[in-house]
Structures are given as C-alpha cells and as structure tokens.
TORBAKE-701801 format. One record per atom (N, C-alpha, C): residue number from 1; atom name; y, z, x. Coordinates in Angstrom, 1 decimal, decimal comma. Atoms other than C-alpha are relative to their C-alpha. Layout:
n / atom / yy / zz / xx
NUM / CA / Y / Z / X
...
This chain:
n / atom / yy / zz / xx
1 / N / -1,5 / 0,1 / 0,3
1 / CA / 0,1 / -0,1 / 0,4
1 / C / 1,1 / 0,1 / 0,5
2 / N / -1,6 / 0,2 / -1,1
2 / CA / 3,6 / -0,8 / 1,2
2 / C / 1,1 / 0,9 / -0,3
3 / N / -1,0 / -1,2 / 0,4
3 / CA / 5,7 / 2,2 / 1,7
3 / C / 1,6 / -0,1 / -0,2
4 / N / -1,2 / 0,6 / -0,3
4 / CA / 8,7 / 0,3 / 2,4
4 / C / 0,8 / -0,4 / -0,8
5 / N / -0,7 / 0,4 / 1,3
5 / CA / 11,2 / 0,3 / -0,5
5 / C / 0,9 / -1,3 / -0,1
6 / N / -0,3 / 1,2 / -0,5
6 / CA / 13,0 / -2,4 / 1,1
6 / C / -0,4 / -1,2 / 0,0
7 / N / 1,2 / 0,7 / 0,1
7 / CA / 10,3 / -4,4 / 1,6
7 / C / -0,8 / -0,4 / -1,9
8 / N / 0,6 / 0,2 / 1,3
8 / CA / 9,2 / -4,0 / -1,9
8 / C / 1,0 / -0,1 / -1,0
9 / N / -1,2 / 0,4 / 1,2
9 / CA / 12,7 / -4,6 / -3,7
9 / C / 0,1 / -1,6 / 0,7
10 / N / -0,1 / 1,5 / -0,6
10 / CA / 12,6 / -8,0 / -1,6
10 / C / -1,4 / -0,8 / -0,4
11 / N / 0,3 / 0,4 / 0,6
11 / CA / 9,6 / -8,8 / -2,7
11 / C / -0,2 / -0,5 / -1,8
12 / N / -0,6 / -0,3 / 1,3
12 / CA / 10,3 / -7,8 / -6,5
12 / C / 1,0 / -1,1 / 0,0
13 / N / -0,8 / 0,7 / 0,3
13 / CA / 13,4 / -10,0 / -6,1
13 / C / -0,5 / -1,5 / 0,3
14 / N / 0,7 / 1,4 / -0,6
14 / CA / 11,1 / -13,0 / -4,3
14 / C / -0,8 / -0,4 / -1,5
15 / N / 0,7 / 0,5 / 0,9
15 / CA / 8,9 / -12,8 / -7,6
15 / C / 0,9 / -0,5 / -1,5
16 / N / -0,9 / 0,3 / 1,0
16 / CA / 12,0 / -12,9 / -10,1
16 / C / 0,5 / -1,4 / 0,3
17 / N / -0,4 / 1,5 / -0,6
17 / CA / 13,3 / -15,6 / -8,3
17 / C / -0,6 / -1,4 / -0,2
18 / N / 1,3 / 1,2 / 0,0
18 / CA / 10,4 / -17,7 / -8,5
18 / C / -0,3 / -0,2 / -1,6
19 / N / -0,3 / 0,2 / 1,3
19 / CA / 10,1 / -17,2 / -11,9
19 / C / 1,0 / -0,8 / -1,0
20 / N / -1,3 / 0,8 / 0,4
20 / CA / 13,6 / -18,5 / -13,0
20 / C / -0,3 / -1,2 / 0,7
21 / N / 0,2 / 1,5 / -0,6
21 / CA / 12,9 / -21,3 / -10,4
21 / C / -0,8 / -0,9 / -1,2
22 / N / 1,3 / 0,5 / 0,5
22 / CA / 9,6 / -22,3 / -12,5
22 / C / -0,1 / 0,0 / -1,4
23 / N / 0,1 / 0,1 / 1,1
23 / CA / 11,1 / -21,8 / -16,1
23 / C / 2,1 / 0,4 / -0,7
24 / N / -1,7 / 0,6 / -0,2
24 / CA / 14,8 / -23,7 / -15,9
24 / C / 0,2 / -0,4 / -1,4
25 / N / -0,2 / 0,2 / 1,3
25 / CA / 14,3 / -25,5 / -19,3
25 / C / -0,6 / -1,5 / -0,1
26 / N / 0,3 / 1,0 / 0,0
26 / CA / 13,7 / -29,1 / -18,1
26 / C / -1,3 / -0,2 / 0,9
27 / N / 1,2 / 0,3 / -0,4
27 / CA / 10,0 / -29,8 / -16,9
27 / C / 0,2 / -0,7 / 1,4
28 / N / -0,6 / 0,5 / -1,0
28 / CA / 11,4 / -31,8 / -13,9
28 / C / 0,5 / 1,0 / 1,0
29 / N / -0,6 / -1,3 / -0,2
29 / CA / 13,7 / -29,2 / -12,7
29 / C / -1,0 / 1,5 / 0,3
30 / N / 1,2 / -1,0 / -0,1
30 / CA / 10,8 / -26,8 / -13,0
30 / C / -1,0 / -0,1 / 1,2
31 / N / 1,2 / 0,3 / -1,0
31 / CA / 8,4 / -28,4 / -10,9
31 / C / 0,8 / -0,1 / 1,6
32 / N / -0,7 / 0,2 / -1,0
32 / CA / 11,1 / -29,5 / -8,2
32 / C / 0,5 / 1,5 / 0,5
33 / N / -0,2 / -1,3 / -0,4
33 / CA / 12,5 / -26,0 / -8,0
33 / C / -0,7 / 1,1 / 0,3
34 / N / 0,9 / -0,7 / -0,3
34 / CA / 10,0 / -24,3 / -8,5
34 / C / -1,1 / -0,4 / 1,0
35 / N / 0,6 / 0,2 / -1,5
35 / CA / 8,1 / -25,9 / -5,7
35 / C / 0,5 / 0,9 / 0,9
36 / N / -0,9 / -0,6 / -1,5
36 / CA / 10,7 / -25,3 / -3,2
36 / C / 0,1 / 1,6 / -0,4
37 / N / -0,2 / -1,3 / -0,1
37 / CA / 10,8 / -21,9 / -4,4
37 / C / -1,5 / 0,8 / 0,4
38 / N / 1,1 / -0,1 / -0,5
38 / CA / 6,9 / -21,4 / -4,0
38 / C / -0,4 / 0,1 / 1,2
39 / N / 0,5 / 0,6 / -1,1
39 / CA / 6,9 / -23,3 / -0,6
39 / C / 1,0 / 1,0 / 1,3
40 / N / -0,9 / -0,5 / -1,0
40 / CA / 10,3 / -20,9 / 0,7
40 / C / 0,5 / 1,3 / -0,2
41 / N / -0,5 / -1,5 / 0,1
41 / CA / 11,3 / -17,9 / -0,8
41 / C / -0,4 / 0,9 / 0,5
42 / N / 0,5 / -1,2 / -0,9
42 / CA / 9,1 / -15,5 / 0,9
42 / C / 0,4 / 0,0 / 1,3
43 / N / -0,5 / -0,1 / -1,4
43 / CA / 10,7 / -16,4 / 3,9
43 / C / 1,6 / -0,1 / 0,4
44 / N / -1,3 / -0,1 / 0,3
44 / CA / 14,1 / -16,5 / 2,8
44 / C / 0,8 / 1,2 / 0,5
45 / N / -1,3 / -1,3 / -0,4
45 / CA / 17,0 / -13,7 / 4,3
45 / C / 0,5 / 0,3 / -1,5
46 / N / -1,0 / -0,3 / 0,8
46 / CA / 19,1 / -12,0 / 1,8
46 / C / 0,7 / -0,8 / -0,5
47 / N / -0,9 / 1,0 / 0,3
47 / CA / 21,4 / -14,1 / 2,3
47 / C / -0,3 / -1,3 / -0,5
48 / N / 0,5 / 1,5 / 0,8
48 / CA / 19,4 / -17,2 / 1,6
48 / C / -0,5 / 0,1 / -1,8
49 / N / 0,3 / -0,3 / 1,4
49 / CA / 18,1 / -15,5 / -1,5
49 / C / 1,3 / -0,2 / -0,8
50 / N / -1,2 / -0,1 / 1,0
50 / CA / 21,8 / -15,0 / -2,6
50 / C / 0,0 / -1,3 / -0,5
51 / N / -0,4 / 1,3 / 0,1
51 / CA / 22,4 / -18,5 / -2,1
51 / C / -0,8 / -0,7 / -1,0
52 / N / 0,7 / 0,6 / 0,8
52 / CA / 19,2 / -19,6 / -4,0
52 / C / 0,4 / 0,5 / -1,5
53 / N / -0,2 / -0,3 / 1,4
53 / CA / 20,2 / -17,4 / -6,8
53 / C / 1,3 / -0,5 / -0,5
54 / N / -1,1 / 0,6 / 0,7
54 / CA / 23,7 / -18,8 / -7,3
54 / C / -0,2 / -1,2 / -0,4
55 / N / 0,5 / 1,5 / -0,1
55 / CA / 22,0 / -22,2 / -7,0
55 / C / -0,8 / 0,0 / -1,1
56 / N / 0,8 / 0,1 / 1,1
56 / CA / 19,7 / -21,3 / -9,9
56 / C / 1,3 / 0,1 / -1,5
57 / N / -0,5 / -0,3 / 0,9
57 / CA / 22,8 / -20,5 / -12,1
57 / C / 0,7 / -1,4 / -0,5
58 / N / -0,7 / 1,6 / 0,2
58 / CA / 23,8 / -24,4 / -11,8
58 / C / -1,0 / -0,5 / -1,5
59 / N / 0,6 / 0,7 / 1,6
59 / CA / 22,8 / -26,2 / -15,7
59 / C / -1,2 / -1,2 / 0,6
60 / N / 0,7 / 0,8 / -0,4
60 / CA / 19,9 / -28,4 / -15,0
60 / C / 0,3 / -1,4 / -0,1
61 / N / -1,0 / 1,3 / -0,2
61 / CA / 21,6 / -31,8 / -15,6
61 / C / 1,0 / 0,0 / 1,2
62 / N / -0,9 / -0,4 / -1,3
62 / CA / 24,4 / -30,8 / -12,9
62 / C / -0,9 / -0,1 / 1,1
63 / N / 1,0 / -0,3 / -1,1
63 / CA / 21,4 / -29,7 / -10,6
63 / C / -0,6 / -1,6 / 0,3
64 / N / 1,0 / 0,9 / -0,4
64 / CA / 19,5 / -32,8 / -11,0
64 / C / 1,1 / -1,5 / 0,6
65 / N / -0,2 / 0,7 / -1,2
65 / CA / 22,4 / -34,9 / -10,0
65 / C / 0,4 / 0,4 / 1,0
66 / N / -0,4 / -0,5 / -0,6
66 / CA / 23,5 / -32,9 / -7,6
66 / C / -0,9 / -0,3 / 1,3
67 / N / 1,2 / -0,1 / -1,0
67 / CA / 19,8 / -32,9 / -5,9
67 / C / -0,2 / -1,8 / 0,5
68 / N / 0,4 / 1,6 / -0,3
68 / CA / 19,8 / -37,1 / -6,0
68 / C / 1,5 / -0,6 / 0,3
69 / N / -1,6 / 0,4 / -0,7
69 / CA / 23,5 / -37,3 / -4,8
69 / C / 0,8 / -0,9 / -1,1
70 / N / -0,9 / 0,8 / 1,4
70 / CA / 25,0 / -38,6 / -8,0
70 / C / 1,2 / 1,2 / 0,0
71 / N / -1,3 / -0,9 / -0,1
71 / CA / 27,5 / -35,5 / -7,8
71 / C / 0,1 / 0,8 / 1,3
72 / N / -0,2 / -1,1 / -1,3
72 / CA / 28,9 / -33,4 / -5,4
72 / C / -0,3 / 1,5 / -0,2
73 / N / 0,4 / -1,4 / 0,3
73 / CA / 27,6 / -30,0 / -5,0
73 / C / 1,3 / 1,1 / -0,3
74 / N / -1,3 / -1,1 / 0,3
74 / CA / 29,9 / -27,0 / -6,2
74 / C / 0,3 / 0,5 / 1,1
75 / N / -0,7 / -1,0 / -1,4
75 / CA / 32,0 / -25,6 / -3,5
75 / C / -0,7 / 1,0 / 0,4
76 / N / 0,8 / -1,2 / -0,3
76 / CA / 30,3 / -22,4 / -3,7
76 / C / -1,4 / 0,2 / 0,7
77 / N / 1,5 / 0,1 / -0,1
77 / CA / 26,8 / -23,4 / -3,6
77 / C / -0,4 / -0,3 / 1,6
78 / N / -0,2 / -0,2 / -1,4
78 / CA / 25,6 / -23,4 / 0,2
78 / C / -1,0 / -1,4 / 0,1
79 / N / 0,6 / 1,1 / 0,0
79 / CA / 25,1 / -26,7 / 1,5
79 / C / -1,4 / -0,2 / 1,1
80 / N / 1,3 / -0,2 / -1,1
80 / CA / 22,4 / -26,0 / 4,1
80 / C / -1,2 / 0,4 / -1,0
81 / N / 1,0 / -0,2 / 0,4
81 / CA / 20,2 / -24,8 / 1,3
81 / C / -0,1 / -1,4 / -0,9
82 / N / 0,3 / 1,1 / 0,6
82 / CA / 21,1 / -28,0 / -0,9
82 / C / -0,7 / -0,9 / 0,9
83 / N / 0,7 / 0,7 / -0,7
83 / CA / 19,9 / -30,1 / 2,1
83 / C / -1,4 / 0,2 / 0,0
84 / N / 1,6 / -0,7 / 0,1
84 / CA / 16,7 / -27,9 / 2,1
84 / C / -0,6 / -1,0 / -0,8
85 / N / -0,3 / 0,5 / 1,4
85 / CA / 16,6 / -28,9 / -1,4
85 / C / -0,8 / -1,8 / 0,1
86 / N / -0,3 / 1,9 / -0,2
86 / CA / 16,9 / -32,7 / -0,9
86 / C / -1,0 / -0,3 / 0,8
87 / N / 1,0 / 0,4 / -0,9
87 / CA / 14,6 / -32,7 / 2,2
87 / C / -1,6 / 0,3 / -0,6
88 / N / 0,9 / -0,3 / 0,3
88 / CA / 12,0 / -30,8 / 0,1
88 / C / -0,9 / -1,6 / -0,9
89 / N / -0,1 / 0,8 / 1,0
89 / CA / 12,2 / -33,2 / -2,7
89 / C / -0,4 / -1,6 / 0,4
90 / N / 0,4 / 1,3 / -0,6
90 / CA / 12,1 / -36,5 / -0,4
90 / C / -1,7 / 0,1 / 0,5
91 / N / 1,3 / 0,1 / -0,4
91 / CA / 9,1 / -35,1 / 1,3
91 / C / -1,4 / -0,1 / -1,2
92 / N / 1,3 / -0,1 / 1,0
92 / CA / 6,9 / -34,5 / -2,0
92 / C / 0,2 / -1,7 / -0,8
93 / N / -0,2 / 1,5 / 0,6
93 / CA / 8,4 / -38,3 / -3,1
93 / C / -0,8 / -0,7 / 0,8
94 / N / -0,1 / 1,2 / -1,2
94 / CA / 7,6 / -39,6 / 0,1
94 / C / -1,9 / -0,3 / 0,0
C-alpha cells in the first residue's frame, strides 16, 4: 500500500482527468484525447496536469479545430501540450 499522500493525490487526479478525457461528448474527441491521456497522463508533472486540465475546458468543436490546425490555440493553452497532442494524433493516423 502506498502511504505517500502526495502520490495518492496525484494518482487520483490522473484517474479523474483520464475519465474526463474519455467522456467529452463527441466520440472522436473521446478517442483522441482519451488515448493521449492513457498514454501520457501518468508521467506528467503537476504543471503538465494543470495544462491538460485547462485543455479539457475547451469545447469539442474548438478543440478539434485547434488539433487539426484549422484554428489557433487559445493563448492560455500550453503550446507544447498542443504540439504533443497533434504529434500523438499524427502518429496514430500514420
């Protein structure tokens, strides 16, 4: 059993974010964002998780446009995270 409260809090946060990533509303976005979450959330720092959580606040249609480069990302979104997501999507499509 893990007695480290900080580690437990991190694990709980990752599980919650993973659930939110897989339950966005549009199935295609669930698959894209949820797949990325499965692959990367466990290894993210608190700062990266903060950025991912903010990303989850973007509505599906806008997020799809951002990820397909039809729209510019919101200025408050982490550009590195957006590029990681775009790369993940490209790799899956490849």
